[in-house]
N, C-alpha and C positions, 0 to 999 in steps of 0.2 A: 459593626459587631464589637462587643467589649472584649478586650484582651483577656480579662479574668475568665470569661466564659470559654475562650479557646484553650486556655491552659488547663482547665478542668478536664478537657477531653483526654489529655495525657497524664491525668491524675497529679497535677501540680497545683497546690493551693497557694494562691497569690492574692495580694491586695492591690495589684496593678490594675487599675480601672481605666485604661486608655481606650479611646475609640479607634478601632482599626477600620480604615476605609478600603484597604487593598492588601493583598498578600503576595509575596514573591519568593522564588528560589533563585532568581537571577539578579545579581547585584546591579546589572546594567538597566534593569527595569524598576529599580526602587525610586519612589517619589514621595512627596509629602503624604503622611498618613499611612504609609506602607509598613506592614509587619514583614520583616525580612527574616527568612529562615536560612541561616548561614551554616553550611556543612564543611567549609574550608577556610582556614585562617587567612589564606591569601586574599580573600575577597572582603575581609573586614577592614575596609579603608576609611579614611577620614571623610571622604565624600559620602559614602554609604551611611556612616554614623551621623552625619549632618542631616541627611534626608529622611531616613527611616524613623518612624515613631517609636519602634522598639525592635530589638534583634534577638532571636532565639538561636543559640549556638550549640554545636555538637562538641565543643571544646571550651575550656575554662578561659575567661577573660576578666580583667579587672575593671573594664569599662562599665559604668553604672547603667548604661543603656542596653546592656546585654544580660541574658539569662541562660545559663548552661542547663541543658536538659539531657539527662542520661539516655543513651541509645536513641538520640533524636533521629539519626539516619534511617532507623527502621520504624519510626513513629510519626514522622512529620506529616505523612499523607493523611493521618487521622485528623490533624488540625486543619489541613486544607479542605478535606471533605466537609468538615463541620462549618467552615467559613462559607462554603457554597450550599449550605442547607442540606447536605447529604442528598444532593439532587438525583443521583443515579438510583436511589430507592423509590423515586417518584415517576421515573420514566423508564421505558424498556430499551435497554442497550444491547445490541448484538455485535459481537466482535468477529472479524474474519481474519484468520492467519494461515500461513503457508508460504511457500516460495513463490508460487504463481497463482493467479486467479483472484487475488484479493480485491483489486480495483473493480474488475468486471462484476463480481458477485455483490460487493457492497454498494456500488453505485447503481447497479440494476435493481437491487432490493429497494433502495431509496426511491428510484423512479417508479417502480411497480407499486409501492405502498402509497405514494402520492396520487397515482392514477386511480387507485382503488378507493381513495377518499380518506386515507390515513396520513395526516401531515407528518413528514419525516425529516430527519437531519442526516446528512452524509458528512463524514470526516475521513479524509484520506489523501492519497497521492494527488488527486485532482483539486484539492482544496476543501473548503467547508461550504456546504450548500443547504439552505432551507428557505422555504417560501420563495421569494424572488431575490434572495440575498446570496452573494458569493463572497467568501472570505479567503484571502490568500494565506496559505500556511507554509511554514518553512520545511516541515517534515511530513512524511507519510502519516505518522502518528505524532501529534504535537505534544508539548509538555502537559503534565497533569493539570496544571492551573489553566492553561489554554483550553484543554478539553472540557473541564468542568465549567469554565466561564461561558464557553460556547453552548454547552448543553443547557446551562441554566437560562441563558438568554432565549434560546429556542423554546424551552419549556414555557417560559412566560408568555410566548406568543402562540401557544397552543400545539406545539409539536408533541407527538405521542411516542415516536420511535426514533432511535438513533442506530445507524448502520455505520460501523467504524472499522477501518483497516487497522490491524494490530501487527506492527512489524516486530521482528526479533530485537531490534535495537530498543524499541519502546518497552518491551517486556524486561530486557536486561537493565534498562535505565529507570525502571519504575514509573514510566510515564502513564501507565494505566493502573497503578497500584491502588487497591481499595475500591475500584469501580465495580459496582454490583452488576455483573453481566447477566442479562436475562437469557442470553443464548450465545453460543460461539460456533464457528464453522471452521473445520480443518480441510484445506485443499490438497496439499501435497508437500513433500520435502525433498529438495535437490540442492546441489551445491550452490551456495551464494553467501556472501558476507563473511567468508572465512578470514578475511583481513581483520575483522573485529572479534569474532568468536573463537578464532584460532583453530578449533577442531570441529568436525562435523557433529560429534557427540554433544559438545557444548551448545551448538546451534539447535540441535534437536531438543535438548533438555529445556532450553529457553522457550521454545515454542510450546512444549508440553505444559509449562507452568500455567498457561492460560486455562487449560482444561482441568488441571489439578485443583485449581482454586474456584471452580464453579460450584454453586450450591446445589443441593438435592432438588430444589424446586425450579431449577433452570434446565436448559436442554443443550445438547451438543450434537452437531451434524458432522459426520466423519466420512471421508472418501475411503471406502473399504478396499479399493483397488490399489491404493498407495501402500508401499512396503512398510512404511512407518505408522500405519493406522493403528495396529494393535498396541504399539508402544505409546502412542498419543492417548488412547482411550483407557489404558490400563488402570490408572488411579482416578479416573473421572467419576464423580458421584452423581452427575446430572443424568437426566434422561438421554439415552443414546439413540440417534437416528442415523442409519447408514445409507450411503448411496454409492453406486458404481455401475460399471458396464460388464466387466469381465466376470464378476461374481454373480451377476444377474439378480442382485438383491431387490431390484425394482421392477423385475419382469419385463425388461426391454425387448421389443420385437420390431422387425422391419426398420432397423436403424439406418438413417442416411444423414451424412453431415458434410457432403461435398459443397454444393452450391447453396445449400440452406440446410437447416436441421429439421428432421422429421423422425418421430418414432412413436410407437405405441408402448404403453407400460401399464402397470397396475391401475393407475387412476384415470387412464384415458389416452388422449393423443396430445403430444407436445410438438408444436411447430414454432420455428423461429427463423428470422433472417440472418442470425449468427451463422458462422461457418466453422468447421473444424471439430475434431473429436474432443479436444480439450474444452471446447465450449459446451459439449454435451454434459460434461462433468459440472461445469459452472451452472448450467441451467437446471440440472438436477438439484444442486445445492440451493439455488434460488427458490425453486418450486417447493422443496420439502421444508425449507425454513418458513416461507410464507404460509404454507399449509399448517404447520405446527402452531404458528402464532394466531392465524385468523380462522382456522378450522373450516377452510373453504377449499374447493378444488376447481370447479368449472370457471368461476370468475378469474381465478389466478391464471389458469391455462389460456383463457381468452386474452388476458392482458400481456402475458409473456410473449404471445405471438406478435404483439405490436411494439415490443421493447426495441428502442433504437440501439445501434452500435455505440459502445462507449468510446469516447474520444481517444484516438491513438492506440486502440486495441483492435487489431485486424481490420483497420479502416481502409476500405477499398475505394480507389478513385479510378474510374474508367476514362481512358483517353484513346480515341480511335479504336484500334484493335488491341490495345495494350491494357494491362492491369497494373496499377501502381498500388502497393499495399504498405501502409504505415503501421508499425507495431512497436510496442514498448519492450519487446523481448530483449533482455540484457543478461540472462543467465544461460549456461549451457543447455539446461533442460528446456526452457522456454524457446530458446533458439532452435533446437532440434525439432520441437513440436511444430513450430511455424513452417520450417522447411519440409517436414513430413507431410503436412497438409497441402502445401502448395505443390509438392511434387506429384500429387494426384490430378492436378489441373492439366489441361491440354495447352501446350505452348511450345514455341520453337527454342527459346532460350530463357534461362532464369538468371537474372542479375541481382546483385545485392550491394547495398551501401551500409556500412556499419563501422563502428570503432568500439573501444572499451573504455570505461570510466577510469579516470586517474584516482589515485589514493584509495583504491578499492582492490578486491581480491585479484592478485596478479596471476594466480594459478589457473584461472579460467580463460585467460586470453588465448593461449595456443589451442585449447580445447575448442573454443568458438571458431578459431581459424580453421581447424580440421573439419568441423561441421559444415562451414561455408564451402570448403573445398569439396566435400562429399556430394553436395547438392547443386551448387551454383556453377554456371558457365563463366561468369565474369564477376570479379570481386573488387568493389571500390572501397578501399580502406581510407578511413578519415577520422576526424576527431569526434569524441563523445564525452564532453566534460572532463578534459584532461586535468583540471584543477592544478595542483602544484607540480605535477609530473611533466616530463618532456614528451610532447606529442609523438615525435618520431620513435622514441624508445618504446612507447606503447604499441605502435604499429609493428615494430620489429618483433616484439614478443608475440603478437598475433600471427605474424608470418611464420614463426617457428612451427606452427601446426599445419601450415599449408604446403603440401608436396608439390602441387602444380603451380609453380611461381608465375608461369605465363598468364595465368588468369588474373593476376593482381594489377590493379591500377591504383596508385597512391595519390591522394590529394588531401592534405591535412585540413584545408579550409572546407568545412562541412557543406556550406551553401554551394560552393563551386563543385564539390564532389557530387552532390545531388543533381545539379544542373548538367554536369558531364554525363552522368548516368542516363538522365532523361534524353539528352541529345543523341545518345548511342542507341536508343531503342529502335528496333526494326519492327516489322509487322508481327503480330501475335507473340509478343514477348512480355514477360512479367518482371517487374522491378520491385524488390523488397527494400524498404528503408527501415532499418531496425535500430533499436536501442533507446530512443528518446520519446517516442509516442507523442503525447500531448505537450511535452515540455516546451516552454516559450523562451527560455534563456540558456545559453551555453556558458558553462563555467570554465574559464581559462585563467590560471594564476589567481589574482585577486579581483578579476573582472567578471562581470555578468553581462554577456553580450546577447541582445535580443535575437532570437532565431527559433523559428518553429518549422519543423519539417514539412507539414502540410501547407503552410503559407508559401514555402519555397516552390512546392509542386504546383499549387494553384496559380501562382504568379507566372510561372514558366508556361503553363498551359494557356493562360490568357494571351501571352505574347506569341504563342505558336498556334 
């Protein structure tokens, strides 16, 4: 694409007629032929100046290879979208946001639509998936350029729908800025990421921005049972679709969610191998979104019944008379919901292995310790991506919320902690392994150590 054409998007008339082969916001990714959008003087280095074909800046520079554009920090996304052919105007993108449920809903919608014959793309915590391809992603919601590049490539190969997790970080950092969302789903809002957003109000406002920016011809699906629902939908101009259990907006009857999910509602009967009340909410969001897009009901309900468990989300492994459950729960609300569901099962003892992430919200650590103390008989405290923090200090902060210290067994090495917990299992006991779900690497200091909770469990079972 010609540079002159890209500059016209931000109303800059220029005679610069260079061929732009790539575009980047990250100085580390600049290569020959790249148009670099530089929003910080610190990254305008000799190396970047040597590689980039041209540089647009939000600050004035005397270098002839740069062009200052007024208010670039709020306009750059227009240039990026044009470079990718305004791809989100050609494909239907549905974003899922909220503290919990994003992965289950978006990945299940991706699976459901593919099974119904509508080729789809998933972007989220698990990575990027379409057709038979899997793309490893660094974040739940990647950069705007990564998102658009992935969507464009999928579109070229016949993909019709995109189901994307939209994190609060992504919204705050404009990683989805300018994306034309065909629909959006709100799950819930509870304490998380306050290390970044500082206050809960900031966190809520950030999530709300996704719905504020929806167009009138799009749709929004809201969890009406969540206390922040009215706040989220307040300024939303899109068509509103509500779901919930307590408010009975969907006419739910004969609800069961213990060993499997079953209920009757306005549109028929919904069955699923998923378990837990929180998954009832997830399934309602999945169904209503699919129905809104496809204008179907029976085919959708039939396929929902066959949906597999999402990796690392209430993933159950049976071993002799024991249940081992792996889940991604790493916020107080998600933590409590998992424990509440499991507490309804019949078992002699409930044991748990968990830790808390380093360089993240420290305030939730004692809260999660208290929740574990309220429900579990034995608590194995261990590492969970300590990053730059001291592992023992994280465990000490968790212990502040645990009154019954005799329940605690400390083993910083996560693999050893899981193996110790497995060794300790007696007949008819349940072991919860929480916090990391599907993750395959443990982040400690500047190292990324291969470790997957399920792999540890399956290896141990094979040896025993």
